[in-house]
Steps between C-alpha positions, in 0.01 A plus 500: 500500500253774466775750535569573127643833408430637151665816373288707261629776276294812548550819304353841540351608161595864565868407506492293181642651184283503188568591139314829544723625781737787424850434623690818576876489472702744709690763300874478490623843604872535524741214464638401164169489316559478128867435423468694173343804666809720462535414133134581436529832684815588304328416170199714592724791595691475172175488300370806686823690429478408131140620484599826667761553229250415225241748629751763610491848356614654275402278210506738208433316176566190296683553173437213260655407168819314581587164345761423767541605861609852591862509611571870561290787639617859524353846553517757223773756579284805413135392539402350836181341369684292239647155553752333270483122478711248315392145424723197454413479131647847432185714517536837672182689588408827666193489722311800635354468852250781468321389184598132533627482148791301355702640212729275302854617455 
């Protein structure tokens, strides 16, 4: 009768997890990863291409003074520095690249 067996739970404190422990997750390299990755890369590429066009040279000048959008652009037949522009509201203007001036016509 003296032969009693008692099982005791014993834990090593070095192996216990506390709230101050830092759990490191392995990185997922390869595989599917993010299912929207291709869409995000495509969007970034399109944005980069648009920015390249915005900052591309040659940007010469901005001619203001139209009430509606410009519908027609044409070079002057005799003067290379002049640009003819026609707006949708009927305005026709001659712009000079060199002095950045707009003359009403």
